[in-house]
C-alpha positions as CSV (number, residue, x, y, z in Angstrom):
1,M,0.0,0.0,0.0
2,E,2.8,2.4,0.9
3,E,4.5,1.9,-2.4
4,A,1.2,2.5,-4.3
5,I,0.7,5.8,-2.3
6,K,4.2,7.0,-3.2
7,K,3.4,6.3,-6.9
8,A,0.2,8.3,-6.6
9,D,2.1,11.2,-4.9
10,V,4.4,11.3,-7.9
11,L,1.5,11.5,-10.3
12,I,-0.1,14.3,-8.3
13,E,3.2,16.2,-8.2
14,A,3.3,16.0,-12.0
15,L,-0.3,17.2,-12.5
16,P,0.4,21.0,-12.4
17,Y,3.3,20.5,-14.9
18,I,1.1,18.4,-17.3
19,K,-1.6,21.1,-17.1
20,Q,0.9,23.9,-17.7
21,F,2.6,22.3,-20.7
22,H,-0.5,20.8,-22.3
23,K,-0.3,21.4,-26.1
24,K,3.0,23.3,-25.7
25,I,6.0,22.6,-27.9
26,A,9.1,21.1,-26.3
27,V,12.2,20.6,-28.5
28,F,14.7,17.8,-27.5
29,K,18.3,17.6,-28.8
30,Y,19.6,14.0,-28.5
31,G,23.0,12.9,-29.8
32,G,26.5,11.9,-28.9
33,S,27.5,8.6,-27.3
34,I,24.2,8.3,-25.4
35,L,22.4,7.9,-28.7
36,G,24.3,4.7,-29.4
37,E,23.6,3.1,-26.0
38,E,20.4,1.0,-26.5
39,R,19.3,1.1,-22.8
40,V,19.6,4.9,-22.7
41,R,18.0,5.4,-26.0
42,K,15.0,3.2,-25.2
43,S,14.5,5.1,-21.9
44,V,14.8,8.5,-23.6
45,L,12.3,7.6,-26.4
46,E,9.9,6.0,-23.9
47,D,9.9,9.3,-22.0
48,I,9.2,11.3,-25.2
49,A,6.4,9.0,-26.1
50,F,5.0,9.5,-22.5
51,L,5.1,13.3,-23.0
52,R,3.1,12.9,-26.2
53,Y,0.4,10.9,-24.3
54,T,0.2,13.7,-21.7
55,G,-0.7,16.2,-24.4
56,I,2.7,17.9,-24.8
57,C,4.1,18.3,-28.3
58,P,7.7,17.0,-28.4
59,I,10.0,17.5,-31.4
60,L,13.3,15.6,-31.5
61,V,16.4,16.8,-33.2
62,H,19.2,14.2,-33.3
63,G,22.9,14.2,-33.9
64,G,25.1,11.2,-34.7
65,G,28.7,12.2,-34.2
66,P,30.1,8.9,-32.7
67,N,28.4,6.8,-35.5
68,I,29.8,9.1,-38.1
69,T,33.3,9.0,-36.6
70,E,33.2,5.2,-36.3
71,R,32.1,4.8,-40.0
72,L,34.9,7.2,-41.1
73,R,37.4,5.2,-39.0
74,D,36.3,2.0,-40.7
75,M,36.9,3.7,-44.0
76,K,40.3,4.9,-42.8
77,V,39.3,8.5,-43.1
78,N,40.6,10.8,-40.4
79,S,38.1,13.1,-38.6
80,E,39.3,16.6,-38.1
81,F,37.6,19.0,-35.7
82,Y,38.0,22.7,-35.3
83,E,36.3,24.5,-32.3
84,G,34.0,21.5,-31.9
85,F,32.9,21.3,-35.5
86,R,33.7,18.4,-37.8
87,V,35.6,19.6,-40.9
88,T,33.4,18.2,-43.7
89,D,34.6,17.6,-47.2
90,E,32.4,16.2,-49.9
91,K,33.1,12.5,-49.1
92,T,32.6,13.1,-45.4
93,L,29.3,14.9,-46.1
94,G,28.0,11.8,-47.9
95,I,28.9,9.7,-44.8
96,V,27.3,12.2,-42.4
97,E,24.0,12.1,-44.4
98,E,24.0,8.3,-44.6
99,E,24.6,7.8,-40.9
100,L,22.1,10.5,-39.8
101,N,19.5,8.9,-42.1
102,K,20.1,5.5,-40.5
103,L,19.7,6.9,-37.0
104,N,16.6,8.8,-38.0
105,D,15.0,5.5,-39.1
106,V,16.0,3.8,-35.9
107,I,14.5,6.6,-33.7
108,V,11.3,6.7,-35.7
109,Q,10.9,3.0,-35.4
110,E,11.5,2.9,-31.6
111,I,9.1,5.7,-30.9
112,S,6.5,4.0,-33.0
113,S,6.9,0.8,-30.9
114,H,5.2,2.7,-28.0
115,G,2.1,3.3,-30.1
116,I,3.0,6.8,-31.0
117,I,3.3,7.9,-34.6
118,A,6.7,9.5,-35.4
119,R,7.7,11.1,-38.7
120,G,11.3,11.4,-39.8
121,F,12.6,14.4,-41.6
122,K,15.9,14.1,-43.4
123,G,18.2,16.5,-45.2
124,A,16.3,16.0,-48.5
125,D,13.0,17.1,-46.8
126,G,14.4,20.7,-46.6
127,I,13.4,21.5,-43.0
128,F,16.4,23.8,-42.5
129,T,17.6,26.4,-45.0
130,A,21.4,26.8,-44.4
131,R,24.4,28.7,-45.5
132,K,28.1,27.9,-45.1
133,K,29.3,28.5,-41.6
134,K,31.9,31.3,-41.3
135,S,35.0,30.4,-39.3
136,K,38.7,31.3,-39.2
137,K,39.3,27.8,-40.7
138,D,37.5,26.6,-43.7
139,L,35.1,23.9,-42.3
140,G,34.0,22.7,-45.7
141,F,30.3,21.7,-45.9
142,V,29.5,22.8,-42.3
143,G,26.5,25.1,-42.3
144,E,24.3,27.2,-40.0
145,A,20.6,27.4,-40.1
146,V,19.1,30.6,-41.5
147,G,15.5,29.5,-42.2
148,I,13.1,26.7,-41.4
149,N,10.0,25.2,-43.0
150,K,7.7,25.8,-40.1
151,E,4.6,24.7,-42.1
152,K,5.9,21.1,-42.4
153,I,6.6,20.9,-38.7
154,L,3.3,22.4,-37.6
155,E,1.3,20.3,-40.0
156,T,3.0,17.2,-38.6
157,L,2.6,17.9,-34.9
158,P,-1.1,17.1,-34.5
159,Q,-0.5,13.6,-36.0
160,A,3.1,12.7,-35.1
161,I,6.3,13.5,-33.3
162,P,8.8,15.1,-35.8
163,V,12.2,13.5,-35.7
164,I,14.7,15.8,-37.5
165,C,18.2,15.4,-38.9
166,P,20.4,18.4,-38.5
167,M,21.1,18.9,-42.2
168,G,20.2,21.9,-44.3
169,V,20.2,23.0,-47.9
170,S,21.2,26.4,-49.3
171,A,19.3,28.5,-51.8
172,D,21.5,27.0,-54.6
173,G,20.8,23.4,-53.5
174,Q,24.0,22.7,-51.6
175,Y,23.6,20.4,-48.5
176,Y,25.3,21.3,-45.3
177,N,26.0,19.5,-42.0
178,I,24.6,21.6,-39.1
179,N,25.7,21.2,-35.5
180,A,22.7,19.5,-33.8
181,D,22.7,21.8,-30.7
182,E,22.6,24.9,-33.0
183,A,19.9,23.3,-35.2
184,A,17.7,22.4,-32.1
185,A,18.1,26.0,-30.7
186,F,17.2,27.5,-34.1
187,L,14.1,25.3,-34.4
188,A,13.0,26.0,-30.8
189,A,13.4,29.7,-31.3
190,S,11.6,29.7,-34.6
191,L,8.6,27.8,-33.1
192,R,8.6,29.8,-29.9
193,A,8.8,26.5,-28.0
194,E,8.0,26.4,-24.3
195,K,11.2,24.4,-23.6
196,I,14.4,23.1,-25.2
197,V,16.1,20.1,-23.6
198,F,19.7,19.1,-24.3
199,L,20.3,15.5,-23.4
200,T,23.9,14.7,-22.6
201,N,26.1,12.3,-20.6
202,V,26.8,14.5,-17.6
203,R,24.6,15.8,-14.8
204,G,24.4,19.3,-16.2
205,V,26.4,22.5,-15.9
206,M,29.0,22.1,-13.1
207,H,30.8,24.9,-11.3
208,D,33.7,22.4,-11.2
209,P,33.6,19.6,-13.8
210,A,35.7,17.4,-11.6
211,D,33.3,17.8,-8.6
212,Q,30.1,15.9,-9.1
213,D,28.5,17.8,-6.2
214,S,29.0,21.2,-7.9
215,L,25.9,21.0,-10.1
216,L,24.3,24.3,-10.8
217,S,20.6,23.5,-10.8
218,T,19.4,27.0,-12.1
219,L,21.3,29.6,-14.1
220,S,20.1,32.9,-15.5
221,V,21.2,33.8,-19.1
222,E,23.6,36.4,-17.6
223,D,25.1,33.9,-15.2
224,A,25.6,31.3,-18.0
225,Q,27.3,33.9,-20.2
226,Q,29.7,34.8,-17.5
227,L,30.6,31.2,-16.9
228,V,31.4,30.8,-20.6
229,T,33.5,34.0,-20.6
230,R,35.4,32.9,-17.5
231,K,35.9,29.4,-19.0
232,V,34.3,27.8,-15.9
233,I,32.1,25.6,-18.2
234,D,33.7,22.5,-19.5
235,E,34.6,22.7,-23.2
236,G,32.2,20.0,-24.3
237,M,29.3,21.8,-22.5
238,I,30.0,25.2,-24.2
239,P,28.0,24.5,-27.5
240,K,25.0,23.4,-25.5
241,V,25.1,26.4,-23.1
242,K,25.5,28.8,-26.0
243,A,22.7,27.2,-27.9
244,A,20.5,27.4,-24.8
245,I,21.3,31.1,-24.4
246,H,20.5,31.8,-28.0
247,A,17.1,30.0,-27.8
248,I,16.1,31.8,-24.6
249,K,17.1,35.2,-26.1
250,E,14.9,34.4,-29.1
251,G,11.8,33.6,-27.1
252,V,12.0,30.1,-25.7
253,E,10.8,30.1,-22.1
254,K,13.3,27.7,-20.5
255,A,16.3,25.5,-21.4
256,H,17.4,22.3,-19.6
257,I,20.6,20.3,-19.8
258,V,20.0,16.8,-18.5
259,D,22.0,13.6,-18.0
260,A,20.2,11.1,-20.3
261,K,21.9,8.1,-18.5
262,V,19.6,8.7,-15.5
263,P,16.5,6.5,-16.1
264,H,13.5,8.6,-17.1
265,A,15.7,11.8,-16.8
266,I,13.3,13.8,-19.0
267,L,10.2,13.0,-16.8
268,L,12.2,13.8,-13.6
269,E,13.4,17.1,-15.0
270,I,10.0,18.3,-16.4
271,F,7.5,16.8,-14.0
272,T,9.1,17.1,-10.6
273,D,9.7,20.1,-8.3
274,M,13.4,19.4,-7.8
275,G,14.4,18.4,-11.3
276,I,17.8,16.6,-11.8
277,G,19.8,18.8,-14.2
278,T,20.5,22.4,-15.0
279,E,17.8,24.8,-16.1
280,I,18.7,28.1,-17.8
281,V,16.1,30.9,-17.5
282,H,15.7,34.5,-18.5
283,E,16.5,36.0,-15.0
């Protein structure tokens, strides 16, 4: 009986959040090594299906870096990175597209296994309009989003969860590889999403990356910017924090950075008072 009451208490705690976010858009960025771990992936996608059943409108933007790196390694092609971006020549671009498309199919299939319809959007679907990313070093076919086909997304949301590859096409038909954090932030801002959630393999933003007890549970945009400037934030976390800041400045209500390795991390972060990761807010 006690265990049953505890479960009921959890549901009651979640009720105000379910009511608050009903029919609201939440964008999730999912990639990196945690995308390749089947146990983690199944937990994440189960949570996203649950959100849909509660009336929230989730959109998933996925990366695929480790899969791409492994494929290139098998082909004896070196991966070169500059400031966190994969230098992408024409051959690498083809591999990037192939691996992202494979992952897109896997994610769509696994979400669908929960009785929820998911629809995959790949580079050829033209969700993102892109241009070549400017950098001190030529990054090749690395792009940045400059436009989005909102109509396709909004038409899909009533029937299915959109699952989106971070690839874009320029006005002259050239495809570009877009950083998934940046793509998710651009999408969330364009749709004025209620939330953007970055799923990663660490607890969140740490005041000291070596100290697991130094989690910063809440940050204002200003505080987050200062941590980036002072180089307090770990290098691997910088793109996520910068993307979160961009999304909030462009109208997204709140950003979350969450450890996807924690079972049902998304539900714990969104539907409980305490949360488990870092939330970044306006003030």
